[in-house]
BALOBA-1460 file (C-alpha; in Angstrom, 3 decimals):
// residues 255
<rec num="1" residu="m" x="0.000" y="0.000" z="0.000"/>
<rec num="2" residu="t" x="1.015" y="3.607" z="-0.558"/>
<rec num="3" residu="y" x="0.646" y="6.230" z="2.173"/>
<rec num="4" residu="a" x="3.096" y="8.891" z="0.965"/>
<rec num="5" residu="t" x="0.463" y="10.922" z="-0.845"/>
<rec num="6" residu="t" x="-2.547" y="12.389" z="0.911"/>
<rec num="7" residu="v" x="-5.150" y="9.708" z="1.574"/>
<rec num="8" residu="p" x="-8.709" y="10.835" z="0.788"/>
<rec num="9" residu="c" x="-11.499" y="10.474" z="3.356"/>
<rec num="10" residu="i" x="-14.988" y="10.443" z="1.847"/>
<rec num="11" residu="h" x="-18.318" y="10.670" z="3.667"/>
<rec num="12" residu="r" x="-21.384" y="11.572" z="1.578"/>
<rec num="13" residu="v" x="-21.448" y="11.414" z="-2.221"/>
<rec num="14" residu="q" x="-24.127" y="13.663" z="-3.676"/>
<rec num="15" residu="t" x="-26.059" y="12.426" z="-6.690"/>
<rec num="16" residu="p" x="-28.501" y="14.468" z="-8.836"/>
<rec num="17" residu="e" x="-31.563" y="12.943" z="-7.158"/>
<rec num="18" residu="a" x="-30.379" y="13.780" z="-3.624"/>
<rec num="19" residu="n" x="-32.588" y="15.682" z="-1.157"/>
<rec num="20" residu="e" x="-31.347" y="19.278" z="-1.259"/>
<rec num="21" residu="a" x="-32.313" y="20.112" z="2.328"/>
<rec num="22" residu="v" x="-30.233" y="17.233" z="3.705"/>
<rec num="23" residu="w" x="-27.323" y="17.909" z="1.409"/>
<rec num="24" residu="s" x="-27.124" y="21.578" z="2.270"/>
<rec num="25" residu="i" x="-26.303" y="20.496" z="5.842"/>
<rec num="26" residu="y" x="-23.602" y="18.060" z="4.746"/>
<rec num="27" residu="r" x="-22.081" y="20.700" z="2.482"/>
<rec num="28" residu="q" x="-22.134" y="23.183" z="5.371"/>
<rec num="29" residu="l" x="-20.213" y="20.649" z="7.470"/>
<rec num="30" residu="g" x="-17.759" y="19.906" z="4.678"/>
<rec num="31" residu="m" x="-18.839" y="16.258" z="4.556"/>
<rec num="32" residu="a" x="-20.237" y="16.011" z="1.019"/>
<rec num="33" residu="i" x="-18.819" y="15.867" z="-2.466"/>
<rec num="34" residu="d" x="-20.651" y="15.867" z="-5.805"/>
<rec num="35" residu="l" x="-20.493" y="12.507" z="-7.603"/>
<rec num="36" residu="d" x="-19.132" y="13.932" z="-10.868"/>
<rec num="37" residu="t" x="-16.491" y="15.925" z="-8.995"/>
<rec num="38" residu="l" x="-15.449" y="12.860" z="-7.034"/>
<rec num="39" residu="v" x="-15.230" y="10.649" z="-10.125"/>
<rec num="40" residu="g" x="-13.038" y="13.252" z="-11.803"/>
<rec num="41" residu="r" x="-10.691" y="13.420" z="-8.820"/>
<rec num="42" residu="l" x="-10.471" y="9.643" z="-8.572"/>
<rec num="43" residu="e" x="-9.664" y="9.371" z="-12.270"/>
<rec num="44" residu="q" x="-6.961" y="12.012" z="-11.842"/>
<rec num="45" residu="l" x="-5.543" y="10.071" z="-8.892"/>
<rec num="46" residu="e" x="-5.549" y="6.924" z="-11.016"/>
<rec num="47" residu="l" x="-3.688" y="8.730" z="-13.820"/>
<rec num="48" residu="q" x="-1.054" y="9.994" z="-11.393"/>
<rec num="49" residu="a" x="-0.612" y="6.499" z="-9.974"/>
<rec num="50" residu="s" x="-0.243" y="5.038" z="-13.444"/>
<rec num="51" residu="d" x="2.341" y="7.660" z="-14.434"/>
<rec num="52" residu="a" x="4.289" y="6.860" z="-11.258"/>
<rec num="53" residu="s" x="4.148" y="3.101" z="-12.041"/>
<rec num="54" residu="a" x="2.397" y="2.445" z="-8.738"/>
<rec num="55" residu="a" x="1.430" y="-1.118" z="-7.900"/>
<rec num="56" residu="t" x="-2.083" y="-2.386" z="-8.484"/>
<rec num="57" residu="r" x="-4.482" y="-1.446" z="-5.635"/>
<rec num="58" residu="s" x="-1.739" y="0.462" z="-3.821"/>
<rec num="59" residu="i" x="-3.408" y="3.883" z="-3.484"/>
<rec num="60" residu="l" x="-5.874" y="4.017" z="-0.603"/>
<rec num="61" residu="v" x="-9.246" y="5.777" z="-0.872"/>
<rec num="62" residu="t" x="-11.236" y="5.616" z="2.373"/>
<rec num="63" residu="f" x="-14.959" y="5.833" z="3.154"/>
<rec num="64" residu="d" x="-16.261" y="6.510" z="6.673"/>
<rec num="65" residu="d" x="-19.616" y="5.778" z="8.355"/>
<rec num="66" residu="g" x="-21.020" y="3.148" z="5.991"/>
<rec num="67" residu="w" x="-23.007" y="5.262" z="3.556"/>
<rec num="68" residu="a" x="-24.757" y="3.546" z="0.650"/>
<rec num="69" residu="d" x="-23.563" y="6.453" z="-1.537"/>
<rec num="70" residu="s" x="-20.326" y="4.512" z="-1.968"/>
<rec num="71" residu="l" x="-22.106" y="1.967" z="-4.162"/>
<rec num="72" residu="a" x="-22.090" y="4.527" z="-6.974"/>
<rec num="73" residu="l" x="-18.295" y="4.231" z="-7.062"/>
<rec num="74" residu="v" x="-18.136" y="0.483" z="-7.768"/>
<rec num="75" residu="p" x="-17.717" y="0.924" z="-11.557"/>
<rec num="76" residu="v" x="-15.064" y="3.608" z="-10.995"/>
<rec num="77" residu="f" x="-12.897" y="1.312" z="-8.886"/>
<rec num="78" residu="e" x="-13.352" y="-1.516" z="-11.376"/>
<rec num="79" residu="r" x="-11.565" y="0.554" z="-14.002"/>
<rec num="80" residu="c" x="-9.206" y="2.476" z="-11.677"/>
<rec num="81" residu="t" x="-7.057" y="-0.512" z="-10.824"/>
<rec num="82" residu="h" x="-4.362" y="1.379" z="-8.886"/>
<rec num="83" residu="l" x="-6.904" y="2.606" z="-6.326"/>
<rec num="84" residu="q" x="-7.888" y="0.558" z="-3.276"/>
<rec num="85" residu="p" x="-11.222" y="1.472" z="-1.637"/>
<rec num="86" residu="v" x="-11.472" y="0.972" z="2.133"/>
<rec num="87" residu="l" x="-14.704" y="1.002" z="4.172"/>
<rec num="88" residu="f" x="-14.452" y="1.974" z="7.835"/>
<rec num="89" residu="l" x="-17.479" y="0.640" z="9.732"/>
<rec num="90" residu="t" x="-18.493" y="0.864" z="13.385"/>
<rec num="91" residu="a" x="-18.817" y="-2.250" z="15.520"/>
<rec num="92" residu="s" x="-22.614" y="-2.165" z="15.240"/>
<rec num="93" residu="q" x="-22.415" y="-1.932" z="11.442"/>
<rec num="94" residu="l" x="-19.996" y="-4.864" z="11.326"/>
<rec num="95" residu="a" x="-22.447" y="-6.795" z="13.490"/>
<rec num="96" residu="g" x="-25.171" y="-6.262" z="10.880"/>
<rec num="97" residu="a" x="-26.997" y="-3.184" z="12.166"/>
<rec num="98" residu="q" x="-28.360" y="-0.903" z="9.456"/>
<rec num="99" residu="s" x="-28.964" y="2.300" z="11.371"/>
<rec num="100" residu="e" x="-27.831" y="5.885" z="11.275"/>
<rec num="101" residu="l" x="-25.161" y="7.201" z="13.602"/>
<rec num="102" residu="p" x="-26.607" y="9.697" z="16.119"/>
<rec num="103" residu="l" x="-25.305" y="12.919" z="14.609"/>
<rec num="104" residu="l" x="-26.412" y="11.828" z="11.165"/>
<rec num="105" residu="r" x="-29.858" y="11.125" z="12.579"/>
<rec num="106" residu="l" x="-29.794" y="14.687" z="13.957"/>
<rec num="107" residu="y" x="-28.841" y="16.193" z="10.590"/>
<rec num="108" residu="a" x="-31.696" y="14.388" z="8.839"/>
<rec num="109" residu="w" x="-34.137" y="15.664" z="11.472"/>
<rec num="110" residu="c" x="-32.895" y="19.238" z="11.048"/>
<rec num="111" residu="a" x="-33.428" y="19.001" z="7.295"/>
<rec num="112" residu="e" x="-36.924" y="17.517" z="7.641"/>
<rec num="113" residu="s" x="-38.060" y="20.078" z="10.240"/>
<rec num="114" residu="g" x="-36.498" y="23.114" z="8.585"/>
<rec num="115" residu="r" x="-34.061" y="23.719" z="11.440"/>
<rec num="116" residu="r" x="-30.505" y="24.953" z="11.124"/>
<rec num="117" residu="l" x="-27.599" y="23.271" z="12.852"/>
<rec num="118" residu="e" x="-27.191" y="26.458" z="14.876"/>
<rec num="119" residu="d" x="-30.667" y="25.869" z="16.355"/>
<rec num="120" residu="v" x="-29.522" y="22.709" z="18.126"/>
<rec num="121" residu="e" x="-27.865" y="24.676" z="20.934"/>
<rec num="122" residu="s" x="-31.260" y="26.074" z="21.920"/>
<rec num="123" residu="l" x="-32.273" y="22.493" z="22.737"/>
<rec num="124" residu="g" x="-29.695" y="22.299" z="25.513"/>
<rec num="125" residu="v" x="-26.631" y="20.730" z="23.954"/>
<rec num="126" residu="t" x="-23.952" y="21.560" z="21.371"/>
<rec num="127" residu="r" x="-22.619" y="19.347" z="18.587"/>
<rec num="128" residu="k" x="-19.270" y="19.369" z="20.391"/>
<rec num="129" residu="q" x="-20.898" y="18.019" z="23.545"/>
<rec num="130" residu="l" x="-22.792" y="15.372" z="21.601"/>
<rec num="131" residu="k" x="-19.587" y="14.155" z="19.963"/>
<rec num="132" residu="r" x="-18.141" y="13.389" z="23.395"/>
<rec num="133" residu="m" x="-21.110" y="11.242" z="24.453"/>
<rec num="134" residu="p" x="-21.200" y="7.492" z="23.760"/>
<rec num="135" residu="e" x="-23.548" y="6.573" z="20.936"/>
<rec num="136" residu="a" x="-26.248" y="5.243" z="23.270"/>
<rec num="137" residu="e" x="-26.370" y="8.531" z="25.187"/>
<rec num="138" residu="q" x="-26.527" y="10.519" z="21.950"/>
<rec num="139" residu="h" x="-29.424" y="8.399" z="20.686"/>
<rec num="140" residu="a" x="-31.218" y="8.730" z="24.034"/>
<rec num="141" residu="w" x="-30.932" y="12.515" z="23.916"/>
<rec num="142" residu="l" x="-32.259" y="12.600" z="20.349"/>
<rec num="143" residu="t" x="-35.229" y="10.472" z="21.368"/>
<rec num="144" residu="r" x="-35.974" y="12.809" z="24.292"/>
<rec num="145" residu="i" x="-36.218" y="15.825" z="22.003"/>
<rec num="146" residu="g" x="-38.511" y="13.964" z="19.620"/>
<rec num="147" residu="v" x="-36.176" y="12.787" z="16.867"/>
<rec num="148" residu="r" x="-37.610" y="9.539" z="15.586"/>
<rec num="149" residu="p" x="-35.159" y="6.772" z="14.662"/>
<rec num="150" residu="v" x="-35.311" y="5.211" z="11.209"/>
<rec num="151" residu="a" x="-35.350" y="1.424" z="11.494"/>
<rec num="152" residu="r" x="-33.509" y="0.595" z="8.266"/>
<rec num="153" residu="p" x="-32.424" y="3.797" z="6.496"/>
<rec num="154" residu="v" x="-31.838" y="3.211" z="2.805"/>
<rec num="155" residu="d" x="-28.902" y="5.619" z="2.690"/>
<rec num="156" residu="v" x="-26.877" y="3.363" z="5.018"/>
<rec num="157" residu="l" x="-25.218" y="0.201" z="3.674"/>
<rec num="158" residu="s" x="-27.092" y="-3.000" z="4.437"/>
<rec num="159" residu="p" x="-25.161" y="-6.091" z="5.584"/>
<rec num="160" residu="s" x="-25.592" y="-7.668" z="2.137"/>
<rec num="161" residu="q" x="-24.260" y="-4.528" z="0.455"/>
<rec num="162" residu="v" x="-21.215" y="-4.528" z="2.737"/>
<rec num="163" residu="r" x="-20.584" y="-8.164" z="1.818"/>
<rec num="164" residu="r" x="-20.960" y="-7.324" z="-1.851"/>
<rec num="165" residu="l" x="-18.361" y="-4.563" z="-1.632"/>
<rec num="166" residu="a" x="-15.992" y="-6.840" z="0.275"/>
<rec num="167" residu="a" x="-16.439" y="-9.490" z="-2.409"/>
<rec num="168" residu="d" x="-15.628" y="-6.850" z="-5.021"/>
<rec num="169" residu="g" x="-12.272" y="-6.236" z="-3.343"/>
<rec num="170" residu="w" x="-13.075" y="-3.362" z="-1.009"/>
<rec num="171" residu="l" x="-11.159" y="-3.639" z="2.261"/>
<rec num="172" residu="v" x="-13.121" y="-3.305" z="5.509"/>
<rec num="173" residu="g" x="-11.597" y="-1.716" z="8.607"/>
<rec num="174" residu="s" x="-12.923" y="-0.536" z="11.958"/>
<rec num="175" residu="h" x="-14.420" y="2.844" z="12.797"/>
<rec num="176" residu="a" x="-14.063" y="1.839" z="16.457"/>
<rec num="177" residu="h" x="-16.383" y="0.156" z="18.925"/>
<rec num="178" residu="d" x="-18.365" y="3.372" z="19.490"/>
<rec num="179" residu="h" x="-18.623" y="6.465" z="17.317"/>
<rec num="180" residu="h" x="-17.705" y="9.356" z="19.605"/>
<rec num="181" residu="d" x="-14.583" y="11.349" z="20.452"/>
<rec num="182" residu="l" x="-12.542" y="8.634" z="22.145"/>
<rec num="183" residu="r" x="-9.746" y="10.896" z="23.370"/>
<rec num="184" residu="f" x="-11.493" y="11.424" z="26.704"/>
<rec num="185" residu="d" x="-12.326" y="7.788" z="27.477"/>
<rec num="186" residu="d" x="-10.775" y="5.966" z="30.410"/>
<rec num="187" residu="p" x="-7.768" y="4.083" z="28.924"/>
<rec num="188" residu="r" x="-8.930" y="0.805" z="30.479"/>
<rec num="189" residu="f" x="-12.367" y="1.035" z="28.879"/>
<rec num="190" residu="l" x="-10.832" y="2.238" z="25.610"/>
<rec num="191" residu="l" x="-8.550" y="-0.807" z="25.469"/>
<rec num="192" residu="e" x="-11.471" y="-3.098" z="26.218"/>
<rec num="193" residu="g" x="-13.631" y="-1.522" z="23.522"/>
<rec num="194" residu="l" x="-10.946" y="-1.410" z="20.846"/>
<rec num="195" residu="s" x="-9.853" y="-4.973" z="21.601"/>
<rec num="196" residu="q" x="-13.427" y="-6.138" z="21.047"/>
<rec num="197" residu="a" x="-13.612" y="-4.080" z="17.844"/>
<rec num="198" residu="a" x="-10.394" y="-5.685" z="16.591"/>
<rec num="199" residu="s" x="-11.725" y="-9.141" z="17.427"/>
<rec num="200" residu="d" x="-15.044" y="-8.493" z="15.663"/>
<rec num="201" residu="l" x="-13.170" y="-7.198" z="12.642"/>
<rec num="202" residu="e" x="-11.074" y="-10.362" z="12.474"/>
<rec num="203" residu="v" x="-14.205" y="-12.504" z="12.620"/>
<rec num="204" residu="f" x="-15.706" y="-10.446" z="9.787"/>
<rec num="205" residu="g" x="-12.576" y="-10.909" z="7.689"/>
<rec num="206" residu="g" x="-11.479" y="-7.276" z="7.627"/>
<rec num="207" residu="v" x="-8.046" y="-5.731" z="7.862"/>
<rec num="208" residu="p" x="-6.705" y="-4.685" z="11.323"/>
<rec num="209" residu="w" x="-6.977" y="-0.995" z="10.566"/>
<rec num="210" residu="l" x="-8.687" y="1.665" z="12.674"/>
<rec num="211" residu="a" x="-10.128" y="5.016" z="11.569"/>
<rec num="212" residu="w" x="-10.565" y="7.199" z="14.649"/>
<rec num="213" residu="p" x="-14.084" y="8.660" z="15.029"/>
<rec num="214" residu="e" x="-14.056" y="12.370" z="14.182"/>
<rec num="215" residu="g" x="-10.473" y="11.784" z="12.978"/>
<rec num="216" residu="r" x="-9.283" y="12.572" z="16.501"/>
<rec num="217" residu="c" x="-6.605" y="10.723" z="18.424"/>
<rec num="218" residu="t" x="-3.666" y="11.339" z="20.754"/>
<rec num="219" residu="v" x="-0.291" y="9.703" z="21.267"/>
<rec num="220" residu="e" x="-1.824" y="7.841" z="24.196"/>
<rec num="221" residu="t" x="-4.920" y="6.600" z="22.365"/>
<rec num="222" residu="c" x="-2.765" y="5.458" z="19.435"/>
<rec num="223" residu="d" x="-0.728" y="3.357" z="21.852"/>
<rec num="224" residu="v" x="-3.925" y="1.814" z="23.223"/>
<rec num="225" residu="a" x="-5.027" y="0.938" z="19.665"/>
<rec num="226" residu="r" x="-1.714" y="-0.819" z="19.014"/>
<rec num="227" residu="r" x="-2.141" y="-2.855" z="22.179"/>
<rec num="228" residu="a" x="-5.649" y="-3.753" z="21.006"/>
<rec num="229" residu="g" x="-4.206" y="-5.252" z="17.827"/>
<rec num="230" residu="f" x="-4.572" y="-2.555" z="15.163"/>
<rec num="231" residu="t" x="-1.593" y="-2.432" z="12.806"/>
<rec num="232" residu="l" x="-2.546" y="0.767" z="10.990"/>
<rec num="233" residu="q" x="-4.481" y="3.811" z="12.185"/>
<rec num="234" residu="f" x="-6.136" y="6.677" z="10.298"/>
<rec num="235" residu="s" x="-6.888" y="10.183" z="11.534"/>
<rec num="236" residu="l" x="-7.788" y="13.469" z="9.858"/>
<rec num="237" residu="r" x="-4.862" y="15.794" z="9.270"/>
<rec num="238" residu="i" x="-6.876" y="18.825" z="10.372"/>
<rec num="239" residu="e" x="-7.646" y="17.141" z="13.718"/>
<rec num="240" residu="s" x="-4.505" y="15.179" z="14.597"/>
<rec num="241" residu="g" x="-1.854" y="16.189" z="12.074"/>
<rec num="242" residu="a" x="0.685" y="17.077" z="14.766"/>
<rec num="243" residu="i" x="1.015" y="13.415" z="15.802"/>
<rec num="244" residu="q" x="3.720" y="11.609" z="13.866"/>
<rec num="245" residu="s" x="3.974" y="7.825" z="13.777"/>
<rec num="246" residu="d" x="4.802" y="5.258" z="11.112"/>
<rec num="247" residu="d" x="1.493" y="3.493" z="11.710"/>
<rec num="248" residu="l" x="-0.698" y="6.628" z="11.678"/>
<rec num="249" residu="v" x="-2.033" y="7.897" z="8.337"/>
<rec num="250" residu="h" x="-3.374" y="11.449" z="8.234"/>
<rec num="251" residu="r" x="-6.227" y="11.818" z="5.763"/>
<rec num="252" residu="e" x="-7.949" y="14.799" z="4.203"/>
<rec num="253" residu="i" x="-11.703" y="15.020" z="3.651"/>
<rec num="254" residu="w" x="-12.611" y="15.358" z="-0.003"/>
<rec num="255" residu="k" x="-15.455" y="17.846" z="-0.444"/>
């Protein structure tokens, strides 16, 4: 694999039929990229890899949070043979759950109810505070304010779709045992959670790679992840770029 160049991190891929209200929020957060724009950038990356005589499937392209948008890229990766797509899924997604992460559930609710992200603070909590809560606490808070959960959201990959992508050669790594800012967790509980995530990933047949939720990690949490069995870790450069380690890859969000 090649890590020397910047590794892309992709969340939502916007297609022409997408709901504009939802997508305006993802664009505001810098978490969305237009499909045509993305295809063009991937093809350019493929051309650069070919010119550099890179090995087949040596250039990593990563996808976080398990969005079904990634299915639109299957034909692109079939012809861009130097690029290696990697899915980072949470423990619940690896276990077969097809449900939205809490913050993504919040964004959909804001779009449906005509609220702005700035309005959330009037409900008694900030996005920053939510990101520090475990997933279960985030979901509980959303339920208390009246945000209805979606049982099987179609914009999240189903277990069969994940298996299909894996069969097509997409690598599957871990997005941790719980999707929140793990920097503040007790190291003992963090080791326990990440060890379980690594074990679940092995059972699934994935690679022992970890993408930190929110792209945030510290020297100490990286050490815990190594002890848990992860051989390669991924952050976001804007969040954790000051940390330097041979087994830590800093990514940049494509938007």
